[in-house]
Structure formats: structure tokens, C-alpha cells
C-alpha positions in Angstrom: 65.3 -47.8 -4.4 62.2 -45.8 -3.5 62.2 -44.2 -7.0 62.4 -47.5 -8.7 59.6 -49.0 -6.5 57.1 -46.3 -7.5 58.0 -46.7 -11.2 57.6 -50.4 -10.9 54.2 -50.0 -9.3 53.1 -47.6 -12.0 54.3 -50.0 -14.7 52.6 -53.0 -13.2 49.3 -51.2 -12.8 49.5 -49.7 -16.3 49.9 -53.2 -17.8 47.3 -54.9 -15.6 44.0 -55.7 -17.2 42.3 -56.1 -13.8 43.1 -52.6 -12.7 40.0 -50.6 -13.5 40.2 -47.5 -11.3 40.2 -44.0 -12.9 43.8 -43.7 -11.6 44.9 -46.9 -13.3 43.3 -45.8 -16.5 45.3 -42.5 -16.4 48.5 -44.4 -15.6 47.7 -46.7 -18.6 47.2 -43.7 -20.9 50.4 -42.2 -19.7 52.5 -45.3 -20.4 50.8 -47.0 -23.3 49.2 -44.1 -25.2 51.8 -41.4 -24.6 54.8 -43.6 -24.2 56.1 -42.0 -21.0 58.5 -43.4 -18.4 57.5 -43.0 -14.8 61.1 -42.9 -13.8 62.0 -40.0 -16.1 63.4 -37.3 -13.8 63.5 -34.4 -16.3 61.8 -31.1 -15.5 58.6 -30.3 -17.5 59.2 -28.5 -20.8 58.7 -24.8 -20.7 57.7 -22.3 -23.4 59.9 -19.4 -24.4 59.0 -16.0 -23.2 57.6 -15.1 -26.6 55.6 -18.3 -26.8 54.1 -17.7 -23.4 53.3 -14.1 -24.2 51.5 -15.2 -27.3 49.4 -17.7 -25.4 48.5 -15.1 -22.7 47.6 -12.6 -25.4 45.2 -15.1 -27.0 43.4 -15.5 -23.6 43.9 -11.9 -22.4 40.2 -11.2 -21.7 39.7 -14.5 -19.9 42.9 -14.0 -17.7 41.7 -10.5 -16.8 38.3 -11.7 -15.7 39.8 -14.6 -13.8 42.5 -12.6 -11.9 40.4 -11.4 -9.0 39.1 -14.9 -8.4 42.7 -16.2 -8.4 43.6 -13.5 -5.8 40.7 -14.5 -3.6 41.6 -18.2 -3.8 45.2 -17.5 -3.1 44.2 -15.5 -0.1 42.5 -18.6 1.4 45.2 -21.2 0.6 48.5 -19.3 0.1 49.7 -19.2 3.7 49.5 -23.0 3.9 52.2 -23.5 1.3 50.0 -23.7 -1.8 50.6 -22.5 -5.3 47.6 -21.4 -7.4 47.9 -22.0 -11.1 45.6 -21.3 -14.1 46.3 -23.1 -17.4 45.0 -23.1 -20.9 43.2 -26.2 -22.4 46.6 -27.7 -23.4 47.9 -27.6 -19.8 50.3 -24.6 -20.3 50.5 -22.5 -17.1 49.4 -19.0 -18.0 49.1 -17.4 -14.5 49.9 -18.2 -10.9 49.9 -17.0 -7.3 52.6 -18.2 -5.0 54.4 -16.9 -1.8 58.0 -15.9 -2.2 59.0 -18.4 0.5 57.6 -21.3 -1.5 58.5 -20.1 -5.0 61.9 -21.9 -5.3 60.3 -25.3 -4.5 57.6 -24.9 -7.0 60.0 -23.5 -9.6 62.2 -26.6 -9.1 59.1 -28.9 -9.6 58.2 -27.0 -12.8 54.9 -25.7 -11.4 55.6 -22.3 -13.0 54.3 -20.0 -15.7 55.1 -21.4 -19.2 55.5 -25.0 -18.2 53.5 -27.7 -19.9 51.5 -30.0 -17.6 49.3 -31.9 -20.1 48.9 -35.6 -19.4 50.6 -36.4 -22.7 53.7 -34.5 -21.4 53.8 -35.3 -17.7 51.6 -38.4 -17.3 49.0 -38.5 -14.5 49.0 -35.1 -12.7 46.3 -32.8 -11.4 46.3 -30.4 -14.4 46.8 -32.9 -17.2 44.3 -35.5 -15.9 41.7 -32.9 -15.2 41.9 -31.7 -18.8 42.1 -35.2 -20.2 39.0 -36.3 -18.4 37.1 -33.0 -18.2 36.4 -33.4 -14.5 37.5 -32.3 -11.1 40.4 -34.4 -9.8 42.8 -34.7 -6.9 46.2 -36.3 -7.6 47.8 -36.9 -4.2 51.6 -37.6 -4.0 52.2 -41.2 -5.1 49.2 -41.1 -7.4 51.3 -39.1 -9.8 52.6 -41.0 -12.8 56.2 -39.8 -12.6 58.2 -40.4 -9.4 59.6 -36.9 -9.7 56.2 -35.5 -9.0 55.2 -37.6 -6.0 56.2 -35.0 -3.4 53.2 -32.8 -4.3 49.4 -32.8 -4.0 47.4 -31.3 -6.8 43.7 -30.3 -6.7 42.1 -29.3 -10.0 38.8 -28.3 -11.6 38.0 -27.7 -15.3 36.7 -24.4 -16.6 34.3 -24.5 -19.6 34.1 -21.6 -22.0 30.9 -19.9 -23.1 31.0 -22.0 -26.3 30.7 -25.2 -24.3 34.3 -26.2 -24.9 37.0 -26.9 -22.3 38.9 -23.7 -21.8 41.2 -24.0 -18.8 42.2 -25.8 -15.6 42.4 -24.3 -12.2 45.0 -25.9 -10.0 46.1 -25.6 -6.4 49.3 -27.6 -5.7 50.7 -28.1 -2.2 54.4 -28.3 -1.2 53.6 -29.5 2.3 55.0 -32.9 3.3 52.3 -33.4 5.9 49.4 -32.6 3.5 46.5 -34.9 4.4 43.8 -36.3 2.1 41.2 -34.6 4.4 42.8 -31.2 3.9 43.0 -32.0 0.2 39.2 -32.4 0.1 38.7 -29.0 1.7 41.0 -27.3 -0.8 39.4 -29.3 -3.7 36.0 -27.9 -2.7 37.3 -24.4 -2.8 39.0 -25.0 -6.2 35.7 -26.2 -7.6 33.8 -23.3 -6.3 36.4 -20.8 -7.7 36.4 -22.6 -11.1 32.6 -22.2 -11.3 32.8 -18.6 -10.3 35.4 -17.9 -13.1 33.3 -19.7 -15.6 30.2 -17.7 -14.6 31.9 -14.4 -14.6 33.5 -15.0 -18.0 30.2 -16.2 -19.4 28.6 -12.9 -18.3 31.5 -10.9 -19.8 31.0 -12.8 -23.1 27.4 -11.5 -23.5 27.7 -7.9 -22.3 24.3 -6.8 -23.8 22.3 -9.8 -22.5 20.4 -10.6 -19.4 21.9 -13.6 -17.6 19.3 -16.1 -16.3 19.9 -19.0 -13.9 18.2 -21.9 -15.6 18.5 -24.3 -12.7 19.8 -23.9 -9.1 19.7 -27.5 -8.2 23.2 -28.3 -9.4 26.7 -27.1 -8.4 27.5 -26.3 -12.0 26.9 -22.9 -13.5 23.6 -23.4 -15.4 23.2 -20.0 -17.1 21.5 -18.7 -20.2 22.2 -15.4 -21.9 18.9 -13.8 -23.0 18.7 -10.9 -25.5 16.2 -8.0 -25.5 13.6 -10.0 -27.3 13.8 -12.7 -24.7 15.6 -15.1 -26.9 18.3 -17.4 -25.4 21.5 -16.6 -27.4 24.1 -18.3 -25.2 24.4 -21.1 -22.6 27.0 -22.5 -20.3 28.1 -26.1 -20.7 25.9 -27.2 -17.8 22.9 -25.4 -19.3 23.5 -27.0 -22.7 23.5 -30.4 -21.1 20.5 -29.7 -18.8 18.4 -28.2 -21.6 19.4 -30.4 -24.5 21.1 -27.6 -26.5 24.0 -27.7 -28.9 26.9 -29.3 -27.1 29.5 -26.9 -28.5 29.6 -23.7 -30.5 26.9 -21.1 -31.0 23.4 -22.1 -30.1 20.3 -21.5 -32.3 18.3 -18.6 -30.6 15.3 -20.0 -28.9 12.6 -18.3 -26.7 13.8 -18.4 -23.1 10.3 -19.1 -22.0 10.3 -22.3 -24.0 13.6 -23.5 -22.6 12.8 -22.7 -19.0 9.2 -24.0 -19.1 7.8 -20.7 -17.9 4.9 -18.8 -19.3 5.4 -15.9 -21.7 4.8 -13.3 -18.9 8.2 -14.1 -17.3 9.5 -10.7 -18.3 8.2 -7.3 -19.5 9.7 -7.9 -22.9 7.2 -10.6 -23.7 4.3 -8.1 -24.0 6.1 -6.1 -26.5 5.1 -6.7 -30.1 8.7 -7.0 -31.3 9.4 -9.7 -28.8 6.3 -11.6 -29.7 7.2 -11.6 -33.4 10.8 -12.5 -32.7 9.7 -15.5 -30.6 7.3 -16.7 -33.4 10.1 -16.4 -35.9 12.5 -18.3 -33.6 10.0 -21.1 -33.1 9.5 -21.3 -36.8 13.3 -21.3 -37.3 13.0 -18.1 -39.5 10.2 -19.4 -41.7 7.9 -16.3 -42.1 4.9 -18.2 -43.4 5.0 -20.6 -40.5 5.5 -17.7 -38.0 2.5 -15.8 -39.5 0.3 -18.9 -39.1 1.4 -19.3 -35.5 0.5 -15.6 -34.9 -2.8 -15.9 -36.6 -2.1 -13.2 -39.2 -1.3 -13.0 -42.9 2.1 -13.4 -44.3 2.0 -9.9 -45.9 0.9 -8.4 -42.5 3.8 -10.1 -40.8 6.3 -8.8 -43.3 5.0 -5.2 -42.7 5.4 -5.7 -38.9 8.8 -7.1 -39.4 9.9 -4.1 -41.5 8.5 -1.7 -38.9 10.1 -3.5 -36.0 13.5 -3.9 -37.7 13.3 -7.7 -37.8 15.1 -9.3 -40.8 14.0 -12.3 -42.8 16.0 -15.5 -42.6 13.9 -17.6 -44.9 10.5 -17.4 -46.5 
């Protein structure tokens, strides 16, 4: 009877045009877009060992960088009956931390390596809804779409890759029957902090030869730029892309870091070097040598000679 009542509530809210909450929108996607049944009691689908190994190999560098952060997070929440999970962008669990005493319960729920927790597969849940909406979420017990999942609380935060695209979800799920919403908020804050730390560490690892500059410290997100030896910004986190109006996804066009940060050209020692000055002029001119020469107040032929001596190639004339 209890199972049917939850399924009925989900179905009613999913069909209601007056239900405008984010939760109702997720329930609606689950039922109408993905065609799921809230009363479906089947366990989540799970990849084969070979399929999981292939996915883990594809994200090996990311998983290696994230591992110490997962260990630290589990050290904070593990003793309270929590399971720490890291997924890819499709909701497949790639790594986890769980106490042996709680393992059987989480395995029964399907919160285990290799299982698929996308919203399209499981309906409203912490991992899937976090990935579907690209934001931090908490799905507490009866907020789950499927009745089978209503015994758990899930706190999740997205992790964005150095290319600005959604890369993973970090999840802490609780098996405690007495889990309170107040405690969920505390865990959720820790999950968000850890997700930002993983994102920042992986961003740094993705630009090993660059200097990493904090573009803004007024937000909780990782607003970071990767700056090369000529003081050109060659990489940016998603938050930095949004804050500074850069390309939303993919590689960014190199730009002088001083221009992006609104600082004068004496922000670093590189700016006084001739090579850096020429490189900045070329970047501002988007590789047009003639325009760069005019900006520097020198002739085009002179600039070509300096470029050759400094080892700077021509992109366009």
C-alpha cells in the first residue's frame, strides 16, 4: 500500500500542470520524457566488468587525481553510514568508498561501481538529476522518483572539466533511516566543497606547464585561468569562462591574461620581456602581423624579424 501511494503521488505530480517546483519538473521528465514507472522495483542496470574497465580507463587520469579527495571526503562521512560515489557524465559509477558494514545495503540498492544512475535510467535521483540539471542537488528519501529508492538520501554536486563540459558527479548517499534534512545540508556543503577541489586539482593537472591564476575569489566556484610563459590565458574553468565571457566549451582563444583580469601589464615579470610583449600584441590582433606591428609602433618587416628571433610563428598576415 505504501509503495502504491508513493507511485500515485509521483504520477499525479508528474501530470499536474500546476506543479512547478524543480522536483516536479524532474518527476515529469522521468515519467513523460523517459517513460519510467515509479513503481518499477528492478535494480539499476549494471555494466559488465569489461565495460566498466573501459570507462575507467577512459577517465584514468581524472580518477587518479580525484582519489585523494574521495578518501578525504569518506573520512568525514563514512562512519555515519554514507557511501561516497564518483560517476562519469552519463551517471555510471566509476569509483566509490564505503564501509564493509554498510556495503551489502548499498549493493542491494544498486549504489555500486558499474551501475547506471542517469535520470533517464532511474528517474529522479541525486546523481541523475545533478547531471541532468548541471547543478548541486539533494534528493531526500521520498523525493526519489522510484519507490524502490525512497529509503536513501543522496547529496550530489557536478564536476566540470577543463574544457567547460560536464565531466562527472560526486555523490554521498546515506543508508541511515534517521537521516535528517539538517544533516543532509551539512553533508551537501562538504560534497560541494570536495567537487570544487577535484575540479580545481584536475584543471591544474590538465595544464602542467602553465601558471594557474585565480580570476575571482568572490564566488564559491573555481574561477581559474591557466596562463602560459608569455602571460597568455590558454585555459579556463567553467566558472571563469562564464565570469569572463570566454568560449563556453572547448579550447579558448589565447588572450593576454592582463586584459581578462583587468590588471596592468606589470602584473608579472614576463610582461617586461620582449617575447611576451610581442606575443600579447599578436594575440590582441588575433594573429594579424600587420595589425600587431601597428599596435607596437614598429614596421611589419621589423616585427617579422623579431618574431623569427623570438621563435614566434605567424598565424596570418
